[in-house]
N, CA, C and O atoms as CSV, one atom per row, in Angstrom:
chain,resi,resn,atom,element,x,y,z
A,1,MET,N,N,229.089,-9.052,-18.941
A,1,MET,CA,C,228.337,-9.541,-17.927
A,1,MET,C,C,226.956,-9.728,-18.490
A,1,MET,O,O,226.261,-8.730,-18.682
A,2,ASP,N,N,226.490,-10.967,-18.777
A,2,ASP,CA,C,225.163,-11.180,-19.171
A,2,ASP,C,C,224.391,-11.771,-18.072
A,2,ASP,O,O,224.848,-12.074,-16.970
A,3,ASP,N,N,223.132,-11.912,-18.486
A,3,ASP,CA,C,221.980,-12.377,-17.491
A,3,ASP,C,C,222.277,-13.836,-17.123
A,3,ASP,O,O,221.891,-14.194,-16.011
A,4,LEU,N,N,222.858,-14.656,-17.837
A,4,LEU,CA,C,223.250,-16.010,-17.488
A,4,LEU,C,C,224.304,-15.890,-16.485
A,4,LEU,O,O,224.267,-16.715,-15.572
A,5,PHE,N,N,225.245,-15.011,-16.479
A,5,PHE,CA,C,226.307,-14.984,-15.513
A,5,PHE,C,C,225.759,-14.528,-14.109
A,5,PHE,O,O,226.332,-14.889,-13.081
A,6,PHE,N,N,224.628,-13.721,-14.082
A,6,PHE,CA,C,224.176,-13.135,-12.970
A,6,PHE,C,C,223.412,-14.305,-12.344
A,6,PHE,O,O,223.519,-14.436,-11.125
A,7,GLY,N,N,222.627,-15.201,-13.049
A,7,GLY,CA,C,222.097,-16.436,-12.456
A,7,GLY,C,C,223.039,-17.387,-11.973
A,7,GLY,O,O,222.723,-18.053,-10.988
A,8,MET,N,N,224.156,-17.555,-12.518
A,8,MET,CA,C,225.101,-18.376,-12.050
A,8,MET,C,C,225.890,-17.894,-10.675
A,8,MET,O,O,226.279,-18.621,-9.761
A,9,ALA,N,N,226.016,-16.426,-10.797
A,9,ALA,CA,C,226.795,-15.885,-9.613
A,9,ALA,C,C,225.814,-15.808,-8.405
A,9,ALA,O,O,226.340,-15.720,-7.295
A,10,LEU,N,N,224.417,-15.831,-8.484
A,10,LEU,CA,C,223.522,-15.812,-7.568
A,10,LEU,C,C,223.522,-17.184,-6.916
A,10,LEU,O,O,223.440,-17.304,-5.694
A,11,ALA,N,N,223.619,-18.267,-7.782
A,11,ALA,CA,C,223.595,-19.685,-7.340
A,11,ALA,C,C,224.800,-19.982,-6.482
A,11,ALA,O,O,224.699,-20.817,-5.583
A,12,ARG,N,N,225.965,-19.331,-6.712
A,12,ARG,CA,C,227.251,-19.647,-6.042
A,12,ARG,C,C,227.206,-18.996,-4.695
A,12,ARG,O,O,227.774,-19.564,-3.762
A,13,GLY,N,N,226.596,-17.879,-4.504
A,13,GLY,CA,C,226.675,-17.185,-3.143
A,13,GLY,C,C,227.736,-16.185,-3.009
A,13,GLY,O,O,228.650,-16.092,-3.828
A,14,SER,N,N,227.616,-15.425,-1.960
A,14,SER,CA,C,228.500,-14.307,-1.896
A,14,SER,C,C,229.947,-14.681,-1.465
A,14,SER,O,O,230.856,-13.896,-1.736
A,15,THR,N,N,230.222,-15.916,-0.767
A,15,THR,CA,C,231.532,-16.338,-0.564
A,15,THR,C,C,232.355,-16.723,-1.824
A,15,THR,O,O,233.529,-16.387,-1.979
A,16,ALA,N,N,231.672,-17.421,-2.665
A,16,ALA,CA,C,232.132,-17.835,-3.974
A,16,ALA,C,C,232.591,-16.565,-4.812
A,16,ALA,O,O,233.645,-16.499,-5.444
A,17,LEU,N,N,231.675,-15.615,-4.720
A,17,LEU,CA,C,231.959,-14.287,-5.615
A,17,LEU,C,C,233.285,-13.671,-4.981
A,17,LEU,O,O,234.252,-13.340,-5.667
A,18,GLU,N,N,233.230,-13.570,-3.798
A,18,GLU,CA,C,234.464,-12.871,-3.218
A,18,GLU,C,C,235.675,-13.530,-3.557
A,18,GLU,O,O,236.577,-12.833,-4.022
A,19,ALA,N,N,235.886,-14.936,-3.384
A,19,ALA,CA,C,236.927,-15.732,-3.855
A,19,ALA,C,C,237.329,-15.422,-5.248
A,19,ALA,O,O,238.513,-15.363,-5.578
A,20,MET,N,N,236.230,-15.200,-6.159
A,20,MET,CA,C,236.587,-15.057,-7.615
A,20,MET,C,C,237.181,-13.623,-7.884
A,20,MET,O,O,237.879,-13.294,-8.843
A,21,GLY,N,N,236.775,-12.873,-6.879
A,21,GLY,CA,C,237.201,-11.416,-7.110
A,21,GLY,C,C,236.322,-10.546,-7.979
A,21,GLY,O,O,236.745,-9.502,-8.476
A,22,GLY,N,N,235.149,-10.973,-8.146
A,22,GLY,CA,C,234.097,-10.354,-8.918
A,22,GLY,C,C,233.428,-9.156,-8.334
A,22,GLY,O,O,233.868,-8.562,-7.350
A,23,ALA,N,N,232.344,-8.827,-8.982
A,23,ALA,CA,C,231.506,-7.692,-8.273
A,23,ALA,C,C,230.918,-8.096,-6.936
A,23,ALA,O,O,230.743,-9.286,-6.672
A,24,PRO,N,N,230.595,-7.076,-6.046
A,24,PRO,CA,C,229.991,-7.479,-4.832
A,24,PRO,C,C,228.666,-8.218,-5.061
A,24,PRO,O,O,228.039,-8.073,-6.110
A,25,TYR,N,N,228.271,-8.969,-4.119
A,25,TYR,CA,C,227.048,-9.846,-4.226
A,25,TYR,C,C,225.838,-9.012,-4.303
A,25,TYR,O,O,224.893,-9.383,-4.999
A,26,SER,N,N,225.793,-7.739,-3.533
A,26,SER,CA,C,224.720,-6.870,-3.633
A,26,SER,C,C,224.460,-6.247,-4.916
A,26,SER,O,O,223.323,-5.919,-5.257
A,27,VAL,N,N,225.511,-6.073,-5.646
A,27,VAL,CA,C,225.457,-5.553,-6.982
A,27,VAL,C,C,224.909,-6.575,-8.091
A,27,VAL,O,O,224.233,-6.275,-9.075
A,28,ILE,N,N,225.319,-7.753,-7.740
A,28,ILE,CA,C,224.757,-8.841,-8.592
A,28,ILE,C,C,223.361,-9.106,-8.466
A,28,ILE,O,O,222.666,-9.404,-9.438
A,29,VAL,N,N,222.869,-8.996,-7.150
A,29,VAL,CA,C,221.483,-9.178,-6.881
A,29,VAL,C,C,220.681,-7.919,-7.513
A,29,VAL,O,O,219.639,-8.128,-8.133
A,30,VAL,N,N,221.119,-6.786,-7.366
A,30,VAL,CA,C,220.347,-5.662,-8.044
A,30,VAL,C,C,220.297,-5.725,-9.490
A,30,VAL,O,O,219.269,-5.452,-10.109
A,31,LEU,N,N,221.469,-6.108,-10.091
A,31,LEU,CA,C,221.457,-6.147,-11.531
A,31,LEU,C,C,220.602,-7.399,-11.979
A,31,LEU,O,O,220.016,-7.284,-13.055
A,32,PHE,N,N,220.457,-8.620,-11.257
A,32,PHE,CA,C,219.621,-9.556,-11.741
A,32,PHE,C,C,218.155,-9.202,-11.678
A,32,PHE,O,O,217.343,-9.491,-12.556
A,33,THR,N,N,217.872,-8.511,-10.494
A,33,THR,CA,C,216.456,-8.040,-10.255
A,33,THR,C,C,216.102,-7.090,-11.329
A,33,THR,O,O,214.990,-7.175,-11.851
A,34,LEU,N,N,216.943,-6.199,-11.700
A,34,LEU,CA,C,216.792,-5.206,-12.762
A,34,LEU,C,C,216.534,-5.834,-14.018
A,34,LEU,O,O,215.700,-5.375,-14.799
A,35,SER,N,N,217.259,-6.945,-14.272
A,35,SER,CA,C,217.047,-7.706,-15.673
A,35,SER,C,C,215.654,-8.451,-15.622
A,35,SER,O,O,214.993,-8.540,-16.657
A,36,VAL,N,N,215.256,-8.920,-14.584
A,36,VAL,CA,C,213.843,-9.404,-14.686
A,36,VAL,C,C,212.833,-8.317,-14.809
A,36,VAL,O,O,211.827,-8.498,-15.494
A,37,VAL,N,N,213.057,-7.136,-14.148
A,37,VAL,CA,C,212.041,-6.091,-14.344
A,37,VAL,C,C,212.148,-5.531,-15.782
A,37,VAL,O,O,211.106,-5.175,-16.332
A,38,ALA,N,N,213.237,-5.435,-16.380
A,38,ALA,CA,C,213.427,-4.951,-17.703
A,38,ALA,C,C,212.837,-5.892,-18.697
A,38,ALA,O,O,212.346,-5.481,-19.748
A,39,ILE,N,N,212.880,-7.096,-18.387
A,39,ILE,CA,C,212.129,-8.200,-19.300
A,39,ILE,C,C,210.677,-7.859,-19.268
A,39,ILE,O,O,210.055,-7.751,-20.325
A,40,ALA,N,N,210.097,-7.681,-18.096
A,40,ALA,CA,C,208.703,-7.450,-17.920
A,40,ALA,C,C,208.266,-5.979,-18.664
A,40,ALA,O,O,207.246,-5.868,-19.344
A,41,ALA,N,N,209.157,-4.953,-18.427
A,41,ALA,CA,C,208.981,-3.706,-19.030
A,41,ALA,C,C,208.956,-3.739,-20.489
A,41,ALA,O,O,208.236,-2.988,-21.146
A,42,SER,N,N,209.921,-4.808,-21.118
A,42,SER,CA,C,210.091,-4.705,-22.505
A,42,SER,C,C,208.730,-5.083,-23.240
A,42,SER,O,O,208.386,-4.645,-24.338
A,43,TYR,N,N,208.077,-5.898,-22.509
A,43,TYR,CA,C,206.809,-6.351,-23.095
A,43,TYR,C,C,205.874,-5.163,-23.198
A,43,TYR,O,O,205.086,-5.100,-24.142
A,44,GLY,N,N,205.923,-4.241,-22.293
A,44,GLY,CA,C,204.922,-3.089,-22.187
A,44,GLY,C,C,205.465,-2.135,-23.215
A,44,GLY,O,O,204.696,-1.558,-23.984
A,45,VAL,N,N,206.814,-1.945,-23.253
A,45,VAL,CA,C,207.336,-1.061,-24.363
A,45,VAL,C,C,206.971,-1.341,-25.745
A,45,VAL,O,O,206.725,-0.496,-26.606
A,46,TRP,N,N,206.959,-2.736,-25.888
A,46,TRP,CA,C,206.618,-3.294,-27.110
A,46,TRP,C,C,205.268,-3.008,-27.558
A,46,TRP,O,O,205.012,-2.921,-28.759
A,47,HIS,N,N,204.408,-2.861,-26.670
A,47,HIS,CA,C,202.895,-2.447,-26.876
A,47,HIS,C,C,202.762,-0.948,-26.547
A,47,HIS,O,O,201.634,-0.461,-26.471
A,48,GLN,N,N,203.835,-0.210,-26.353
A,48,GLN,CA,C,203.806,1.225,-26.330
A,48,GLN,C,C,202.872,1.772,-25.068
A,48,GLN,O,O,202.098,2.722,-25.187
A,49,GLN,N,N,203.059,1.063,-23.910
A,49,GLN,CA,C,202.312,1.396,-22.727
A,49,GLN,C,C,203.156,2.466,-21.867
A,49,GLN,O,O,204.375,2.308,-21.808
A,50,ARG,N,N,202.669,3.342,-21.326
A,50,ARG,CA,C,203.400,4.530,-20.751
A,50,ARG,C,C,204.049,3.942,-19.451
A,50,ARG,O,O,205.170,4.313,-19.103
A,51,TRP,N,N,203.428,3.147,-18.838
A,51,TRP,CA,C,203.951,2.516,-17.357
A,51,TRP,C,C,205.295,1.762,-17.738
A,51,TRP,O,O,206.233,1.707,-16.942
A,52,ALA,N,N,205.336,1.215,-18.932
A,52,ALA,CA,C,206.424,0.397,-19.234
A,52,ALA,C,C,207.567,1.370,-19.620
A,52,ALA,O,O,208.690,1.048,-19.233
A,53,MET,N,N,207.448,2.426,-20.274
A,53,MET,CA,C,208.475,3.521,-20.415
A,53,MET,C,C,208.977,4.052,-19.107
A,53,MET,O,O,210.182,4.252,-18.959
A,54,VAL,N,N,208.171,4.274,-18.213
A,54,VAL,CA,C,208.620,4.875,-17.041
A,54,VAL,C,C,209.382,3.847,-16.182
A,54,VAL,O,O,210.329,4.248,-15.505
A,55,LEU,N,N,209.001,2.442,-16.165
A,55,LEU,CA,C,209.557,1.538,-15.545
A,55,LEU,C,C,210.969,1.111,-16.259
A,55,LEU,O,O,211.949,0.737,-15.614
A,56,THR,N,N,210.931,1.210,-17.532
A,56,THR,CA,C,212.321,1.205,-18.228
A,56,THR,C,C,213.277,2.229,-17.825
A,56,THR,O,O,214.412,1.897,-17.486
A,57,ILE,N,N,212.895,3.490,-17.835
A,57,ILE,CA,C,213.674,4.613,-17.546
A,57,ILE,C,C,214.311,4.428,-16.091
A,57,ILE,O,O,215.483,4.710,-15.841
A,58,MET,N,N,213.334,3.884,-15.096
A,58,MET,CA,C,213.716,3.855,-13.866
A,58,MET,C,C,214.754,2.665,-13.656
A,58,MET,O,O,215.597,2.798,-12.769
A,59,ALA,N,N,214.733,1.497,-14.437
A,59,ALA,CA,C,215.491,0.357,-14.239
A,59,ALA,C,C,216.860,0.850,-14.914
A,59,ALA,O,O,217.967,0.652,-14.412
A,60,ALA,N,N,216.661,1.427,-15.954
A,60,ALA,CA,C,218.051,1.976,-16.542
A,60,ALA,C,C,218.899,2.863,-15.681
A,60,ALA,O,O,220.117,2.747,-15.543
A,61,VAL,N,N,218.045,3.862,-15.053
A,61,VAL,CA,C,218.759,4.674,-14.046
A,61,VAL,C,C,219.471,3.961,-12.898
A,61,VAL,O,O,220.636,4.147,-12.545
A,62,VAL,N,N,218.712,3.238,-12.448
A,62,VAL,CA,C,219.215,2.291,-11.229
A,62,VAL,C,C,220.371,1.413,-11.686
A,62,VAL,O,O,221.378,1.281,-10.991
A,63,ASN,N,N,220.211,0.805,-12.880
A,63,ASN,CA,C,221.296,0.088,-13.522
A,63,ASN,C,C,222.650,0.943,-13.728
A,63,ASN,O,O,223.762,0.498,-13.442
A,64,LEU,N,N,222.450,2.031,-14.179
A,64,LEU,CA,C,223.438,2.891,-14.362
A,64,LEU,C,C,224.121,3.322,-13.122
A,64,LEU,O,O,225.348,3.419,-13.096
A,65,LEU,N,N,223.356,3.595,-12.052
A,65,LEU,CA,C,223.989,4.007,-10.768
A,65,LEU,C,C,224.698,2.848,-10.101
A,65,LEU,O,O,225.651,3.019,-9.341
A,66,ALA,N,N,224.234,1.742,-10.391
A,66,ALA,CA,C,224.763,0.481,-9.672
A,66,ALA,C,C,226.142,0.279,-10.414
A,66,ALA,O,O,227.095,-0.103,-9.734
A,67,ALA,N,N,226.301,0.492,-11.663
A,67,ALA,CA,C,227.613,0.275,-12.463
A,67,ALA,C,C,228.584,1.364,-12.462
A,67,ALA,O,O,229.754,1.185,-12.800
A,68,LEU,N,N,228.116,2.496,-12.087
A,68,LEU,CA,C,229.093,3.742,-12.089
A,68,LEU,C,C,230.245,3.520,-11.250
A,68,LEU,O,O,231.349,3.765,-11.737
A,69,PRO,N,N,230.160,3.086,-10.040
A,69,PRO,CA,C,231.488,2.981,-9.244
A,69,PRO,C,C,232.289,1.910,-9.731
A,69,PRO,O,O,233.434,1.848,-9.283
A,70,GLY,N,N,231.891,0.974,-10.632
A,70,GLY,CA,C,232.704,-0.169,-11.173
A,70,GLY,C,C,233.790,0.613,-12.090
A,70,GLY,O,O,234.949,0.199,-12.080
A,71,ILE,N,N,233.470,1.629,-12.807
A,71,ILE,CA,C,234.379,2.225,-13.592
A,71,ILE,C,C,235.728,2.623,-13.002
A,71,ILE,O,O,236.749,2.551,-13.687
A,72,LEU,N,N,235.741,3.039,-11.750
A,72,LEU,CA,C,236.750,3.443,-11.104
A,72,LEU,C,C,237.380,2.452,-10.180
A,72,LEU,O,O,238.609,2.434,-10.118
A,73,PHE,N,N,236.676,1.628,-9.456
A,73,PHE,CA,C,236.869,0.738,-8.356
A,73,PHE,C,C,236.914,-0.608,-8.704
A,73,PHE,O,O,237.239,-1.407,-7.826
A,74,ALA,N,N,236.635,-1.031,-9.883
A,74,ALA,CA,C,236.617,-2.313,-10.345
A,74,ALA,C,C,238.007,-3.003,-10.274
A,74,ALA,O,O,238.943,-2.243,-10.522
A,75,PRO,N,N,238.330,-4.280,-9.987
A,75,PRO,CA,C,239.550,-4.726,-9.659
A,75,PRO,C,C,240.368,-5.026,-11.010
A,75,PRO,O,O,241.596,-4.963,-11.055
A,76,THR,N,N,239.562,-5.356,-12.096
A,76,THR,CA,C,240.281,-5.769,-13.295
A,76,THR,C,C,239.685,-4.748,-14.434
A,76,THR,O,O,238.702,-4.014,-14.328
A,77,TRP,N,N,240.500,-4.902,-15.472
A,77,TRP,CA,C,240.086,-3.860,-16.596
A,77,TRP,C,C,238.754,-4.398,-17.169
A,77,TRP,O,O,237.903,-3.599,-17.558
A,78,TYR,N,N,238.547,-5.775,-17.231
A,78,TYR,CA,C,237.311,-6.355,-17.729
A,78,TYR,C,C,236.127,-5.849,-16.949
A,78,TYR,O,O,235.128,-5.516,-17.587
A,79,TRP,N,N,236.132,-5.758,-15.676
A,79,TRP,CA,C,235.164,-5.257,-14.895
A,79,TRP,C,C,234.823,-3.869,-15.113
A,79,TRP,O,O,233.648,-3.503,-15.097
A,80,GLN,N,N,235.833,-3.040,-15.325
A,80,GLN,CA,C,235.792,-1.645,-15.637
A,80,GLN,C,C,235.157,-1.428,-16.856
A,80,GLN,O,O,234.167,-0.700,-16.935
A,81,LEU,N,N,235.722,-2.091,-17.967
A,81,LEU,CA,C,234.983,-1.954,-19.273
A,81,LEU,C,C,233.629,-2.451,-19.178
A,81,LEU,O,O,232.799,-1.709,-19.702
A,82,SER,N,N,233.154,-3.580,-18.614
A,82,SER,CA,C,231.822,-3.928,-18.399
A,82,SER,C,C,230.974,-2.866,-17.664
A,82,SER,O,O,229.797,-2.715,-17.991
A,83,SER,N,N,231.520,-2.143,-16.706
A,83,SER,CA,C,230.772,-1.155,-15.862
A,83,SER,C,C,230.574,0.016,-16.887
A,83,SER,O,O,229.485,0.582,-16.972
A,84,ALA,N,N,231.627,0.359,-17.649
A,84,ALA,CA,C,231.482,1.481,-18.657
A,84,ALA,C,C,230.371,1.233,-19.702
A,84,ALA,O,O,229.594,2.107,-20.088
A,85,THR,N,N,230.378,-0.047,-20.116
A,85,THR,CA,C,229.440,-0.568,-21.020
A,85,THR,C,C,227.985,-0.189,-20.510
A,85,THR,O,O,227.181,0.500,-21.138
A,86,TYR,N,N,227.784,-0.773,-19.232
A,86,TYR,CA,C,226.488,-0.511,-18.696
A,86,TYR,C,C,226.065,0.921,-18.435
A,86,TYR,O,O,224.890,1.270,-18.549
A,87,VAL,N,N,226.993,1.701,-18.100
A,87,VAL,CA,C,226.622,3.184,-17.863
A,87,VAL,C,C,226.237,3.727,-19.366
A,87,VAL,O,O,225.207,4.391,-19.481
A,88,ILE,N,N,226.995,3.473,-20.443
A,88,ILE,CA,C,226.647,4.068,-21.735
A,88,ILE,C,C,225.332,3.380,-22.170
A,88,ILE,O,O,224.474,4.043,-22.753
A,89,THR,N,N,225.173,2.213,-21.933
A,89,THR,CA,C,223.761,1.532,-22.254
A,89,THR,C,C,222.707,2.212,-21.651
A,89,THR,O,O,221.722,2.562,-22.301
A,90,GLY,N,N,222.840,2.436,-20.407
A,90,GLY,CA,C,221.990,3.018,-19.496
A,90,GLY,C,C,221.640,4.450,-19.916
A,90,GLY,O,O,220.474,4.815,-19.766
A,91,ILE,N,N,222.499,5.248,-20.401
A,91,ILE,CA,C,222.385,6.571,-20.873
A,91,ILE,C,C,221.682,6.534,-22.243
A,91,ILE,O,O,220.941,7.467,-22.551
A,92,ALA,N,N,221.878,5.510,-23.067
A,92,ALA,CA,C,221.258,5.333,-24.283
A,92,ALA,C,C,219.727,4.986,-24.078
A,92,ALA,O,O,218.824,5.608,-24.637
A,93,VAL,N,N,219.570,4.105,-23.363
A,93,VAL,CA,C,218.168,3.632,-23.021
A,93,VAL,C,C,217.355,4.915,-22.482
A,93,VAL,O,O,216.227,5.111,-22.934
A,94,VAL,N,N,217.825,5.670,-21.660
A,94,VAL,CA,C,217.100,6.790,-21.174
A,94,VAL,C,C,216.786,7.768,-22.344
A,94,VAL,O,O,215.659,8.232,-22.516
A,95,ILE,N,N,217.793,8.034,-23.090
A,95,ILE,CA,C,217.592,8.964,-24.191
A,95,ILE,C,C,216.648,8.372,-25.206
A,95,ILE,O,O,215.762,9.087,-25.674
A,96,LEU,N,N,216.767,7.209,-25.552
A,96,LEU,CA,C,215.871,6.603,-26.584
A,96,LEU,C,C,214.405,6.612,-25.982
A,96,LEU,O,O,213.442,6.877,-26.702
A,97,CYS,N,N,214.276,6.325,-24.693
A,97,CYS,CA,C,212.776,6.173,-24.160
A,97,CYS,C,C,212.194,7.635,-24.114
A,97,CYS,O,O,210.979,7.792,-24.235
A,98,LEU,N,N,213.016,8.679,-23.945
A,98,LEU,CA,C,212.481,10.162,-23.961
A,98,LEU,C,C,212.519,10.753,-25.302
A,98,LEU,O,O,212.155,11.923,-25.414
A,99,TRP,N,N,212.940,10.055,-26.412
A,99,TRP,CA,C,213.045,10.641,-27.749
A,99,TRP,C,C,211.653,10.707,-28.286
A,99,TRP,O,O,210.917,9.720,-28.260
A,100,ARG,N,N,211.269,11.906,-28.792
A,100,ARG,CA,C,210.051,12.338,-29.487
A,100,ARG,C,C,210.141,12.567,-30.760
A,100,ARG,O,O,211.058,13.282,-31.163
A,101,GLU,N,N,209.251,12.033,-31.618
A,101,GLU,CA,C,209.406,12.343,-33.019
A,101,GLU,C,C,208.817,13.839,-33.279
A,101,GLU,O,O,207.777,14.197,-32.726
A,102,ARG,N,N,209.488,14.623,-34.086
A,102,ARG,CA,C,209.139,15.894,-34.283
A,102,ARG,C,C,208.256,16.013,-35.569
A,102,ARG,O,O,208.528,15.431,-36.619
A,103,ALA,N,N,207.228,16.782,-35.393
A,103,ALA,CA,C,206.437,16.942,-36.651
A,103,ALA,C,C,207.180,17.776,-37.643
A,103,ALA,O,O,208.016,18.596,-37.261
A,104,LEU,N,N,206.907,17.595,-38.887
A,104,LEU,CA,C,207.502,18.509,-40.000
A,104,LEU,C,C,207.171,19.725,-39.955
A,104,LEU,O,O,205.968,19.976,-39.890
A,105,ALA,N,N,208.063,20.730,-39.974
A,105,ALA,CA,C,207.567,22.173,-39.849
A,105,ALA,C,C,207.020,22.700,-41.241
A,105,ALA,O,O,206.516,23.820,-41.323
A,106,THR,N,N,207.135,21.881,-42.293
A,106,THR,CA,C,206.652,22.262,-43.548
A,106,THR,C,C,205.206,21.964,-43.981
A,106,THR,O,O,204.716,22.330,-45.049
A,107,ARG,N,N,204.658,21.341,-43.137
A,107,ARG,CA,C,203.150,21.020,-43.430
A,107,ARG,C,C,202.198,22.140,-43.308
A,107,ARG,O,O,201.000,21.958,-43.524
């Protein structure tokens, strides 16, 4: 599921998504909004701003929580795999944002 799909899904509306058997419309709206927020936060992360790190962690956690039920309750294996990918990616983003370089002990 990429951002382009979210945009097309938003344009189709909730009844078209229900007919396709995809994710609930509310999940699509949340993930699309988080994608826009993540793009804004990536600019700040690039410039090493603290607010952007916090915003990126918050967006990753909300994204992770939105995708978590899809692992068990998604209708097809594709959606389950996609949800699992979002969960793993969210965990990786949080870990990498909190990663600190440690000073060498031999100095």
